[in-house]
C-alpha positions as a Markdown table, in Angstrom:
| # | Residue | x | y | z |
|---|---|---|---|---|
| 1 | Met | 161.3 | 56.5 | 67.2 |
| 2 | Lys | 158.5 | 56.0 | 69.6 |
| 3 | Val | 155.4 | 56.8 | 67.5 |
| 4 | Leu | 151.6 | 57.5 | 68.3 |
| 5 | Leu | 149.2 | 57.0 | 65.3 |
| 6 | Thr | 145.3 | 58.1 | 65.8 |
| 7 | Val | 142.7 | 57.0 | 63.8 |
| 8 | His | 139.1 | 57.0 | 64.6 |
| 9 | Gln | 138.1 | 53.6 | 64.1 |
| 10 | Phe | 140.1 | 50.4 | 63.5 |
| 11 | Phe | 140.4 | 46.8 | 63.0 |
| 12 | Pro | 138.7 | 44.3 | 63.7 |
| 13 | Glu | 135.5 | 45.6 | 63.5 |
| 14 | Phe | 136.6 | 48.4 | 60.9 |
| 15 | Ser | 138.6 | 48.1 | 57.8 |
| 16 | Ala | 137.9 | 50.8 | 55.1 |
| 17 | Gly | 140.8 | 52.7 | 53.5 |
| 18 | Thr | 142.0 | 54.9 | 56.1 |
| 19 | Glu | 142.0 | 51.8 | 58.5 |
| 20 | Val | 144.1 | 50.1 | 56.1 |
| 21 | Leu | 146.6 | 52.9 | 55.4 |
| 22 | Thr | 147.2 | 53.1 | 59.1 |
| 23 | Leu | 147.6 | 49.4 | 59.7 |
| 24 | Ser | 149.9 | 49.3 | 56.7 |
| 25 | Val | 152.0 | 52.4 | 58.1 |
| 26 | Ala | 152.3 | 50.7 | 61.3 |
| 27 | Asn | 153.5 | 47.5 | 60.0 |
| 28 | Ala | 156.1 | 49.3 | 58.1 |
| 29 | Leu | 157.1 | 51.2 | 61.2 |
| 30 | Ile | 157.6 | 47.8 | 63.3 |
| 31 | Ala | 159.4 | 46.6 | 60.4 |
| 32 | Arg | 161.8 | 49.0 | 60.7 |
| 33 | Gly | 162.3 | 48.4 | 64.3 |
| 34 | His | 160.2 | 51.3 | 65.4 |
| 35 | Glu | 157.9 | 51.2 | 68.7 |
| 36 | Val | 154.2 | 51.9 | 67.5 |
| 37 | Ile | 150.9 | 52.5 | 69.4 |
| 38 | Ile | 147.5 | 53.5 | 68.4 |
| 39 | Leu | 144.5 | 55.3 | 69.8 |
| 40 | Thr | 140.9 | 54.6 | 67.8 |
| 41 | Gly | 137.6 | 55.4 | 68.5 |
| 42 | Tyr | 134.8 | 52.8 | 68.3 |
| 43 | Pro | 130.8 | 53.6 | 68.8 |
| 44 | Ala | 129.7 | 52.1 | 72.1 |
| 45 | Asn | 126.2 | 51.5 | 72.1 |
| 46 | Asp | 125.6 | 51.0 | 75.8 |
| 47 | Val | 125.2 | 54.2 | 78.5 |
| 48 | Leu | 128.8 | 54.4 | 79.6 |
| 49 | Thr | 129.9 | 56.3 | 82.7 |
| 50 | Asp | 132.9 | 58.6 | 82.0 |
| 51 | Ala | 135.4 | 56.1 | 83.5 |
| 52 | Glu | 134.0 | 53.5 | 81.3 |
| 53 | Arg | 134.8 | 55.1 | 78.2 |
| 54 | Thr | 138.4 | 53.8 | 77.5 |
| 55 | Asp | 139.9 | 50.2 | 76.7 |
| 56 | Asp | 142.9 | 48.7 | 75.1 |
| 57 | Tyr | 143.2 | 45.6 | 73.1 |
| 58 | Leu | 146.5 | 43.5 | 70.8 |
| 59 | Tyr | 145.6 | 43.4 | 66.8 |
| 60 | Glu | 148.3 | 41.6 | 65.1 |
| 61 | Gly | 150.7 | 42.5 | 67.6 |
| 62 | Ile | 149.9 | 46.1 | 67.9 |
| 63 | Arg | 148.7 | 47.9 | 71.1 |
| 64 | Val | 145.4 | 49.5 | 70.4 |
| 65 | Tyr | 144.3 | 52.3 | 72.4 |
| 66 | Arg | 140.4 | 52.5 | 72.3 |
| 67 | Phe | 138.1 | 55.5 | 73.2 |
| 68 | Leu | 134.4 | 54.1 | 73.3 |
| 69 | His | 132.3 | 57.1 | 72.1 |
| 70 | Ser | 128.6 | 58.3 | 71.2 |
| 71 | Tyr | 126.6 | 60.9 | 70.9 |
| 72 | Val | 125.5 | 61.7 | 74.7 |
| 73 | Pro | 126.8 | 64.2 | 77.1 |
| 74 | Met | 129.9 | 63.1 | 78.6 |
| 75 | Gly | 132.9 | 64.8 | 80.0 |
| 76 | Gly | 131.1 | 68.0 | 81.1 |
| 77 | Gln | 129.7 | 68.5 | 77.5 |
| 78 | Thr | 126.2 | 68.5 | 76.5 |
| 79 | Ser | 126.5 | 69.7 | 72.8 |
| 80 | Lys | 126.1 | 66.6 | 70.4 |
| 81 | Ile | 127.8 | 68.3 | 67.3 |
| 82 | Glu | 130.8 | 69.6 | 69.7 |
| 83 | Ile | 131.1 | 65.9 | 71.3 |
| 84 | Gly | 131.7 | 65.0 | 67.9 |
| 85 | Phe | 134.9 | 67.3 | 66.9 |
| 86 | Asp | 136.4 | 68.2 | 69.9 |
| 87 | Asn | 135.5 | 66.0 | 72.7 |
| 88 | His | 136.9 | 66.8 | 76.0 |
| 89 | Leu | 136.8 | 63.4 | 77.5 |
| 90 | Ala | 138.6 | 61.5 | 74.5 |
| 91 | Ala | 141.5 | 64.5 | 74.6 |
| 92 | Asp | 142.1 | 63.9 | 78.3 |
| 93 | Phe | 142.7 | 59.9 | 77.5 |
| 94 | Phe | 145.1 | 60.9 | 74.7 |
| 95 | Gly | 146.5 | 63.4 | 76.9 |
| 96 | Arg | 147.3 | 60.6 | 79.1 |
| 97 | Leu | 148.7 | 58.4 | 76.6 |
| 98 | Leu | 151.3 | 60.8 | 75.7 |
| 99 | Val | 152.4 | 61.0 | 79.2 |
| 100 | Glu | 152.3 | 56.9 | 79.8 |
| 101 | Phe | 153.9 | 56.1 | 76.1 |
| 102 | Lys | 155.8 | 59.5 | 75.5 |
| 103 | Pro | 156.3 | 59.0 | 72.0 |
| 104 | Asp | 158.4 | 61.2 | 69.9 |
| 105 | Val | 155.8 | 62.1 | 67.0 |
| 106 | Val | 151.9 | 61.7 | 66.9 |
| 107 | His | 150.7 | 61.0 | 63.3 |
| 108 | Phe | 146.7 | 61.9 | 63.0 |
| 109 | Phe | 145.0 | 59.8 | 60.3 |
| 110 | His | 141.6 | 60.9 | 61.2 |
| 111 | Leu | 140.1 | 62.5 | 64.2 |
| 112 | Asn | 136.1 | 61.9 | 63.9 |
| 113 | Arg | 134.6 | 61.5 | 67.1 |
| 114 | Leu | 138.0 | 62.0 | 68.7 |
| 115 | Gly | 138.0 | 65.7 | 68.2 |
| 116 | Thr | 141.2 | 68.2 | 67.0 |
| 117 | Gly | 141.7 | 69.0 | 70.8 |
| 118 | Leu | 144.0 | 66.2 | 70.5 |
| 119 | Ile | 146.3 | 68.5 | 68.4 |
| 120 | Asp | 146.3 | 70.8 | 71.4 |
| 121 | Lys | 147.5 | 67.8 | 73.9 |
| 122 | Ala | 150.4 | 67.1 | 71.6 |
| 123 | Val | 151.3 | 70.8 | 71.2 |
| 124 | Ala | 151.0 | 71.1 | 75.1 |
| 125 | Ala | 153.4 | 68.5 | 75.7 |
| 126 | Gly | 155.9 | 69.2 | 73.4 |
| 127 | Val | 155.4 | 66.6 | 70.9 |
| 128 | Pro | 155.5 | 66.8 | 67.1 |
| 129 | Ala | 152.3 | 66.2 | 65.3 |
| 130 | Phe | 151.5 | 65.6 | 61.8 |
| 131 | Tyr | 148.2 | 64.7 | 59.9 |
| 132 | Thr | 147.2 | 62.8 | 56.8 |
| 133 | Pro | 143.8 | 63.7 | 56.0 |
| 134 | Thr | 141.8 | 61.1 | 54.1 |
| 135 | Asp | 138.7 | 62.9 | 53.6 |
| 136 | Phe | 137.2 | 66.2 | 54.1 |
| 137 | Trp | 136.2 | 66.0 | 57.9 |
| 138 | Ser | 138.3 | 68.6 | 59.1 |
| 139 | Val | 136.3 | 71.2 | 56.9 |
| 140 | Cys | 132.6 | 69.3 | 56.4 |
| 141 | Pro | 131.0 | 68.1 | 59.7 |
| 142 | Thr | 129.7 | 65.3 | 57.4 |
| 143 | Ala | 133.2 | 64.4 | 55.9 |
| 144 | Gln | 131.7 | 63.7 | 52.4 |
| 145 | Leu | 130.9 | 67.7 | 51.0 |
| 146 | Leu | 127.5 | 66.9 | 49.8 |
| 147 | Arg | 124.1 | 68.9 | 50.2 |
| 148 | Cys | 121.1 | 67.2 | 50.6 |
| 149 | Gly | 119.8 | 65.4 | 47.6 |
| 150 | Gly | 123.6 | 65.0 | 46.7 |
| 151 | Arg | 124.5 | 68.2 | 45.5 |
| 152 | Ala | 128.0 | 69.1 | 45.6 |
| 153 | Cys | 129.2 | 71.4 | 48.3 |
| 154 | Ala | 132.3 | 73.7 | 48.7 |
| 155 | Gly | 132.3 | 74.0 | 52.4 |
| 156 | Pro | 130.5 | 75.5 | 55.3 |
| 157 | Ser | 129.2 | 79.1 | 54.4 |
| 158 | Pro | 130.4 | 82.1 | 56.1 |
| 159 | Asp | 128.4 | 81.2 | 59.5 |
| 160 | Ala | 127.7 | 77.6 | 58.9 |
| 161 | Gly | 124.2 | 77.9 | 57.6 |
| 162 | Asn | 124.2 | 75.7 | 54.9 |
| 163 | Cys | 125.3 | 73.1 | 57.8 |
| 164 | Ala | 122.6 | 73.7 | 59.9 |
| 165 | Ile | 119.9 | 73.4 | 57.2 |
| 166 | His | 121.6 | 70.1 | 55.8 |
| 167 | Phe | 121.6 | 68.6 | 59.7 |
| 168 | Ala | 117.9 | 69.9 | 60.3 |
| 169 | Ala | 116.5 | 68.2 | 56.8 |
| 170 | Asn | 118.1 | 65.0 | 57.9 |
| 171 | Met | 116.3 | 65.0 | 61.0 |
| 172 | Leu | 112.9 | 66.8 | 59.5 |
| 173 | Gly | 112.6 | 63.3 | 56.7 |
| 174 | Asp | 113.1 | 63.7 | 53.1 |
| 175 | Arg | 109.8 | 65.7 | 52.3 |
| 176 | Val | 110.5 | 68.4 | 54.5 |
| 177 | Gly | 114.3 | 68.2 | 54.2 |
| 178 | Lys | 114.0 | 68.9 | 50.5 |
| 179 | Leu | 111.9 | 72.0 | 50.9 |
| 180 | Ile | 114.4 | 73.5 | 53.5 |
| 181 | Thr | 117.5 | 72.6 | 51.4 |
| 182 | Ala | 116.3 | 75.5 | 48.9 |
| 183 | Val | 116.5 | 78.4 | 51.6 |
| 184 | Pro | 119.5 | 80.3 | 50.5 |
| 185 | Asp | 122.9 | 80.2 | 52.5 |
| 186 | Val | 122.7 | 84.1 | 53.5 |
| 187 | Phe | 119.2 | 83.5 | 54.9 |
| 188 | Ser | 120.4 | 80.5 | 57.0 |
| 189 | Asp | 123.4 | 82.4 | 58.0 |
| 190 | Tyr | 121.2 | 85.1 | 59.0 |
| 191 | Leu | 119.6 | 82.6 | 61.3 |
| 192 | Val | 123.0 | 81.6 | 62.9 |
| 193 | Arg | 123.8 | 84.9 | 63.9 |
| 194 | Ile | 120.7 | 85.0 | 65.5 |
| 195 | Ala | 121.0 | 81.9 | 67.2 |
| 196 | Arg | 124.8 | 83.0 | 68.6 |
| 197 | Ser | 123.4 | 85.9 | 69.9 |
| 198 | Pro | 124.4 | 85.9 | 74.0 |
| 199 | Leu | 120.8 | 87.2 | 74.1 |
| 200 | Met | 119.1 | 83.8 | 73.0 |
| 201 | Pro | 118.6 | 81.5 | 75.8 |
| 202 | Ser | 120.9 | 78.3 | 75.9 |
| 203 | Val | 118.7 | 75.8 | 74.8 |
| 204 | Ser | 119.6 | 72.6 | 73.1 |
| 205 | Phe | 119.5 | 73.6 | 69.5 |
| 206 | Val | 120.8 | 77.0 | 70.3 |
| 207 | Gln | 123.9 | 75.0 | 71.6 |
| 208 | Glu | 124.4 | 73.0 | 68.6 |
| 209 | Leu | 124.0 | 75.9 | 66.4 |
| 210 | Arg | 126.8 | 77.6 | 68.2 |
| 211 | Ala | 128.8 | 74.8 | 68.0 |
| 212 | Leu | 128.2 | 74.3 | 64.2 |
| 213 | Asp | 129.1 | 77.7 | 63.7 |
| 214 | Gly | 132.4 | 77.4 | 65.4 |
| 215 | Arg | 133.6 | 74.4 | 64.4 |
| 216 | Leu | 135.5 | 74.9 | 61.2 |
| 217 | Glu | 137.3 | 78.4 | 62.7 |
| 218 | Arg | 138.2 | 75.9 | 65.8 |
| 219 | Asn | 139.3 | 73.1 | 63.5 |
| 220 | Val | 141.4 | 75.2 | 61.5 |
| 221 | Asn | 143.2 | 76.9 | 64.5 |
| 222 | Arg | 144.3 | 73.5 | 65.2 |
| 223 | Leu | 145.2 | 72.4 | 62.2 |
| 224 | Asn | 147.5 | 75.1 | 61.9 |
| 225 | Val | 149.8 | 74.5 | 64.6 |
| 226 | Leu | 150.7 | 71.2 | 63.4 |
| 227 | His | 154.1 | 70.5 | 62.0 |
| 228 | Arg | 152.9 | 68.9 | 58.3 |
| 229 | Ile | 150.0 | 67.8 | 56.8 |
| 230 | Phe | 150.4 | 65.3 | 54.1 |
| 231 | Ala | 147.5 | 66.6 | 52.0 |
| 232 | Pro | 147.1 | 63.0 | 49.6 |
| 233 | Asn | 145.9 | 65.0 | 46.4 |
| 234 | Lys | 145.3 | 68.5 | 45.0 |
| 235 | Met | 141.4 | 68.6 | 45.8 |
| 236 | Ile | 142.2 | 67.9 | 49.3 |
| 237 | Glu | 145.1 | 70.8 | 49.1 |
| 238 | Glu | 143.1 | 73.5 | 47.6 |
| 239 | Leu | 140.3 | 72.7 | 50.0 |
| 240 | Leu | 142.2 | 73.1 | 53.2 |
| 241 | Leu | 144.0 | 76.4 | 51.6 |
| 242 | Arg | 140.8 | 77.9 | 50.7 |
| 243 | His | 139.1 | 77.7 | 54.2 |
| 244 | Gly | 142.2 | 79.2 | 55.7 |
| 245 | Val | 144.8 | 76.4 | 56.5 |
| 246 | Arg | 148.5 | 78.0 | 56.2 |
| 247 | Lys | 150.3 | 76.9 | 53.1 |
| 248 | Asp | 153.8 | 76.5 | 54.3 |
| 249 | Ile | 152.5 | 73.2 | 56.5 |
| 250 | Leu | 151.1 | 71.4 | 53.6 |
| 251 | Val | 152.7 | 68.9 | 51.6 |
| 252 | Arg | 151.2 | 67.0 | 48.6 |
| 253 | Ser | 151.9 | 63.3 | 49.3 |
| 254 | Pro | 149.7 | 60.8 | 47.6 |
| 255 | Tyr | 149.3 | 57.5 | 49.7 |
| 256 | Gly | 151.0 | 54.3 | 49.7 |
| 257 | Ile | 150.1 | 50.7 | 49.6 |
| 258 | Asn | 151.7 | 47.6 | 50.4 |
| 259 | Leu | 153.5 | 46.3 | 47.3 |
| 260 | Asp | 155.0 | 43.1 | 49.0 |
| 261 | Leu | 152.0 | 41.0 | 48.4 |
| 262 | Ala | 151.9 | 38.7 | 45.5 |
| 263 | Val | 150.1 | 39.9 | 42.4 |
| 264 | Val | 147.5 | 37.5 | 40.8 |
| 265 | Pro | 148.2 | 37.5 | 37.0 |
| 266 | Arg | 145.3 | 37.4 | 35.0 |
| 267 | Glu | 144.7 | 37.9 | 31.3 |
| 268 | Arg | 142.2 | 40.8 | 30.5 |
| 269 | Asn | 141.8 | 40.7 | 26.7 |
| 270 | Gly | 138.3 | 41.6 | 26.8 |
| 271 | Gly | 136.9 | 39.1 | 24.3 |
| 272 | Thr | 135.7 | 36.4 | 26.5 |
| 273 | Arg | 132.1 | 36.5 | 28.2 |
| 274 | Pro | 130.9 | 37.4 | 30.9 |
| 275 | Leu | 133.0 | 40.4 | 31.7 |
| 276 | Arg | 133.8 | 40.2 | 35.4 |
| 277 | Leu | 133.6 | 43.2 | 37.4 |
| 278 | Gly | 134.2 | 44.0 | 40.7 |
| 279 | Phe | 133.0 | 46.4 | 43.5 |
| 280 | Ile | 135.1 | 46.9 | 46.7 |
| 281 | Gly | 134.0 | 49.1 | 49.2 |
| 282 | Thr | 131.8 | 50.4 | 52.0 |
| 283 | Leu | 128.3 | 49.6 | 51.2 |
| 284 | Ala | 127.1 | 53.1 | 52.0 |
| 285 | Pro | 125.0 | 55.3 | 49.8 |
| 286 | His | 127.4 | 57.5 | 49.3 |
| 287 | Lys | 129.7 | 54.9 | 47.7 |
| 288 | Gly | 127.3 | 54.4 | 45.0 |
| 289 | Cys | 126.6 | 50.9 | 44.6 |
| 290 | His | 122.9 | 51.2 | 43.7 |
| 291 | Val | 124.0 | 53.1 | 40.5 |
| 292 | Leu | 126.1 | 50.4 | 39.1 |
| 293 | Leu | 123.2 | 47.9 | 39.7 |
| 294 | Gln | 121.0 | 50.3 | 38.1 |
| 295 | Ala | 123.7 | 50.1 | 34.9 |
| 296 | Leu | 123.4 | 46.2 | 35.2 |
| 297 | Gln | 119.8 | 46.7 | 34.7 |
| 298 | Gly | 120.2 | 47.7 | 30.6 |
| 299 | Leu | 122.9 | 45.1 | 30.3 |
| 300 | Ser | 122.3 | 40.9 | 29.7 |
| 301 | Ser | 122.9 | 39.0 | 32.5 |
| 302 | Ser | 125.3 | 36.6 | 29.9 |
| 303 | Asp | 127.7 | 39.6 | 29.5 |
| 304 | Ile | 128.3 | 40.7 | 33.3 |
| 305 | Asn | 129.4 | 38.7 | 36.4 |
| 306 | Leu | 129.7 | 41.2 | 39.3 |
| 307 | Lys | 131.0 | 40.5 | 42.5 |
| 308 | Ile | 130.0 | 43.2 | 45.5 |
| 309 | Tyr | 132.6 | 43.1 | 48.1 |
| 310 | Gly | 131.6 | 44.9 | 51.7 |
| 311 | Lys | 129.9 | 44.4 | 55.0 |
| 312 | Gln | 126.2 | 44.2 | 54.6 |
| 313 | Thr | 125.9 | 45.5 | 58.4 |
| 314 | Asp | 127.3 | 48.9 | 58.6 |
| 315 | Phe | 124.3 | 50.3 | 56.6 |
| 316 | Pro | 121.4 | 47.5 | 56.9 |
| 317 | Glu | 118.8 | 49.4 | 55.0 |
| 318 | Tyr | 121.0 | 50.3 | 52.2 |
| 319 | Ala | 122.3 | 46.5 | 52.2 |
| 320 | Ala | 118.7 | 45.9 | 51.5 |
| 321 | Arg | 118.0 | 48.2 | 48.7 |
| 322 | Leu | 121.4 | 46.5 | 46.9 |
| 323 | Arg | 119.8 | 43.2 | 47.6 |
| 324 | Gln | 116.4 | 44.5 | 46.2 |
| 325 | Leu | 118.3 | 46.4 | 42.9 |
| 326 | Ala | 120.1 | 43.2 | 42.3 |
| 327 | Gly | 116.8 | 40.7 | 42.4 |
| 328 | Asp | 117.2 | 37.7 | 41.1 |
| 329 | Asn | 120.0 | 38.2 | 38.8 |
| 330 | Ala | 122.4 | 35.5 | 39.3 |
| 331 | Ser | 125.1 | 37.3 | 37.8 |
| 332 | Val | 125.3 | 39.1 | 41.0 |
| 333 | Glu | 126.9 | 38.1 | 43.9 |
| 334 | Phe | 127.5 | 39.3 | 47.5 |
| 335 | Cys | 130.6 | 38.4 | 48.7 |
| 336 | Gly | 131.1 | 39.9 | 52.3 |
| 337 | Thr | 134.7 | 40.9 | 53.0 |
| 338 | Phe | 138.4 | 39.3 | 52.8 |
| 339 | Pro | 141.6 | 40.0 | 54.4 |
| 340 | Asn | 143.2 | 43.0 | 52.9 |
| 341 | Asn | 146.3 | 40.8 | 52.4 |
| 342 | Glu | 144.1 | 38.9 | 49.8 |
| 343 | Ile | 143.5 | 41.9 | 47.8 |
| 344 | Phe | 145.3 | 40.8 | 45.1 |
| 345 | Gly | 143.8 | 37.5 | 45.1 |
| 346 | Val | 140.4 | 39.3 | 44.4 |
| 347 | Phe | 141.7 | 41.1 | 41.7 |
| 348 | Gly | 142.9 | 38.0 | 40.0 |
| 349 | Gln | 138.8 | 36.9 | 39.5 |
| 350 | Leu | 138.1 | 40.4 | 38.0 |
| 351 | Asp | 138.6 | 41.9 | 34.3 |
| 352 | Ala | 137.6 | 45.5 | 35.8 |
| 353 | Leu | 136.9 | 47.2 | 39.1 |
| 354 | Val | 134.1 | 49.6 | 39.1 |
| 355 | Val | 134.2 | 52.5 | 41.6 |
| 356 | Pro | 130.7 | 54.7 | 41.6 |
| 357 | Ser | 130.7 | 57.0 | 44.2 |
| 358 | Val | 128.2 | 59.7 | 44.1 |
| 359 | Trp | 130.6 | 62.2 | 46.1 |
| 360 | Asn | 134.0 | 64.0 | 46.0 |
| 361 | Glu | 135.4 | 60.9 | 46.6 |
| 362 | Asn | 139.1 | 61.6 | 47.9 |
| 363 | Thr | 141.6 | 59.0 | 46.1 |
| 364 | Pro | 140.3 | 55.5 | 47.6 |
| 365 | Leu | 143.1 | 53.3 | 48.2 |
| 366 | Val | 141.5 | 50.5 | 46.3 |
| 367 | Val | 142.0 | 52.4 | 43.3 |
| 368 | Tyr | 145.8 | 52.0 | 44.1 |
| 369 | Ser | 145.7 | 48.7 | 44.4 |
| 370 | Ala | 143.8 | 47.8 | 41.3 |
| 371 | Gln | 146.1 | 49.7 | 39.6 |
| 372 | Ala | 149.1 | 47.9 | 41.2 |
| 373 | Ala | 147.2 | 44.6 | 40.1 |
| 374 | Gly | 147.0 | 45.8 | 36.4 |
| 375 | Cys | 143.3 | 46.2 | 36.6 |
| 376 | Pro | 141.6 | 48.7 | 34.6 |
| 377 | Val | 139.0 | 51.1 | 36.7 |
| 378 | Val | 135.9 | 52.4 | 35.9 |
| 379 | Ala | 135.0 | 55.3 | 38.1 |
| 380 | Ser | 132.8 | 58.2 | 38.6 |
| 381 | Asp | 134.7 | 61.7 | 37.0 |
| 382 | Val | 135.6 | 63.5 | 40.5 |
| 383 | Pro | 138.6 | 65.2 | 41.2 |
| 384 | Gly | 140.3 | 62.6 | 43.8 |
| 385 | Ile | 140.0 | 59.9 | 41.5 |
| 386 | Ala | 140.5 | 61.6 | 38.1 |
| 387 | Glu | 143.9 | 63.0 | 39.5 |
| 388 | Val | 145.0 | 59.2 | 39.0 |
| 389 | Val | 142.8 | 57.6 | 36.3 |
| 390 | Ala | 143.6 | 58.6 | 33.1 |
| 391 | Asp | 140.0 | 58.2 | 31.3 |
| 392 | Gly | 140.6 | 56.1 | 28.2 |
| 393 | Val | 144.3 | 55.3 | 29.2 |
| 394 | Asp | 144.3 | 53.2 | 32.2 |
| 395 | Gly | 140.5 | 53.2 | 32.7 |
| 396 | Leu | 137.2 | 54.6 | 31.9 |
| 397 | Leu | 135.3 | 57.9 | 33.9 |
| 398 | Phe | 131.4 | 58.9 | 33.8 |
| 399 | Glu | 129.5 | 61.1 | 35.0 |
| 400 | Pro | 129.2 | 60.9 | 39.1 |
| 401 | Gly | 125.6 | 59.1 | 39.8 |
| 402 | Ser | 124.5 | 58.4 | 36.1 |
| 403 | Ala | 123.6 | 55.0 | 35.9 |
| 404 | Ser | 123.1 | 55.7 | 31.8 |
| 405 | Glu | 126.7 | 57.0 | 31.7 |
| 406 | Leu | 128.1 | 53.8 | 33.7 |
| 407 | Glu | 126.1 | 51.6 | 31.6 |
| 408 | Arg | 127.8 | 53.2 | 28.7 |
| 409 | Ala | 131.4 | 52.9 | 29.8 |
| 410 | Leu | 130.8 | 48.9 | 30.2 |
| 411 | Arg | 129.3 | 48.5 | 26.9 |
| 412 | Arg | 132.5 | 50.1 | 25.6 |
| 413 | Leu | 134.6 | 47.4 | 27.4 |
| 414 | Leu | 132.0 | 44.5 | 25.8 |
| 415 | Asp | 132.0 | 46.2 | 22.6 |
| 416 | Cys | 135.7 | 47.7 | 21.6 |
| 417 | Pro | 138.1 | 44.7 | 20.9 |
| 418 | Gly | 141.6 | 45.7 | 22.6 |
| 419 | Leu | 140.3 | 48.2 | 24.7 |
| 420 | Leu | 140.4 | 46.0 | 28.2 |
| 421 | Ala | 143.5 | 45.0 | 27.3 |
| 422 | Gly | 144.7 | 48.4 | 26.5 |
| 423 | Leu | 143.7 | 49.8 | 29.5 |
| 424 | Ala | 145.4 | 47.1 | 31.8 |
| 425 | Leu | 148.7 | 47.5 | 30.0 |
| 426 | Asn | 148.8 | 51.1 | 31.1 |
| 427 | Ser | 148.1 | 50.4 | 34.3 |
| 428 | Lys | 150.8 | 52.5 | 36.5 |
| 429 | Ser | 152.4 | 50.9 | 39.7 |
| 430 | Pro | 151.4 | 53.0 | 42.4 |
| 431 | Lys | 153.7 | 54.7 | 45.5 |
| 432 | Ser | 154.3 | 52.0 | 47.9 |
| 433 | Val | 153.6 | 52.3 | 51.8 |
| 434 | Ser | 157.5 | 52.0 | 52.0 |
| 435 | Ser | 158.1 | 54.8 | 50.1 |
| 436 | Tyr | 155.2 | 56.8 | 52.0 |
| 437 | Val | 156.5 | 55.8 | 55.2 |
| 438 | Asp | 160.0 | 57.3 | 53.9 |
| 439 | Glu | 158.3 | 60.4 | 53.4 |
| 440 | Leu | 156.4 | 60.8 | 56.9 |
| 441 | Leu | 160.2 | 59.5 | 58.7 |
| 442 | Asp | 162.3 | 62.2 | 57.0 |
| 443 | Ala | 159.3 | 64.9 | 57.9 |
| 444 | Trp | 159.4 | 63.4 | 61.5 |
| 445 | His | 163.4 | 63.3 | 62.0 |
| 446 | Ser | 163.5 | 66.8 | 61.0 |
| 447 | Ala | 161.0 | 68.3 | 63.4 |
| 448 | Val | 162.6 | 65.8 | 66.1 |
| 449 | Asn | 166.0 | 66.9 | 65.2 |
């Protein structure tokens, strides 16, 4: 079978969970004799002509085709928001790949900055198309379902007025931004309806409001022509249903991880000091590493050792803030990144993994990897994590964003004899990527045959 996988960003520059999942699926397919290529995006820093926005390269023997995007006019489009979710130039590139590669199926893992217009191209070419949403991007323009100030969001209001307020707040700075986030949705929706009127001049901000207003409907209409959507958890399944995605194309299917790697054993009895903790992930505000560092300020450095794994160049201002919070605490170590095939070696050095996300986290792959390694997880109590981590059974959950609650959870690990060992013993093995690919292949074959 010839398979075209699509993801918003990819190795070697990007190595977060969605990229790891895409690579794992590609390798599992290739190991079974299938032919695989990948289409991905890449943020271009330079001003490029339309003709210069594509290239390709090999990664671990896989041919990767790349679209070089940016928030500038291209392909006849001028709206920055529209370019982010419906890029005509990216869709045309994808269409050419369909003609040249002639895939039997297409599977989308992420479409940010490429756009859901790729779905239309696959349908027009008669190629069965599938989707695994790894965050909330198809519904939420920021992919995080968070309002300014960190409040949870249910998704776009009827006219996407709340989304417009979010974007405006980000542009106007903290002081003014906090004031306008108090605007009720009914009022912001009314302003969007005015901007949507054909009587309004087509100036830049009006174009952006119109694009934002039409984003959800356009995306959902395209999702509804897919053969199948593999929702990784109940939260994403319910989100898509609530916003109009067809129930008959949705199937619940948690991610799979590579279980062929050797697990490095570790005694996790909790009786020795220091307790060795790890943070593994993107060093970005929504991942909440700052909450963990704030929690450590109430604990003795002789009791806790923390290794922070993540790239410091993606969000340099936030990384600098983390270093400031760590201060001169010698028990905190910034370790950079590591190849994904070394992940169980990293867990072999940890007593527990901390996942302090401050957003409605989708189920992070790193949680599954920790469970496979028998490493207890201390995590924010959000639906995507709570669905796979049972509080007091194989991990501990705490209120998202609360450094004091996280500190209390860590004290439990330090002060309760046998707790860490019990949590480790209860760790359940997650689904393998091989089993996950079995599910994909069953669906693909049904569509092809």
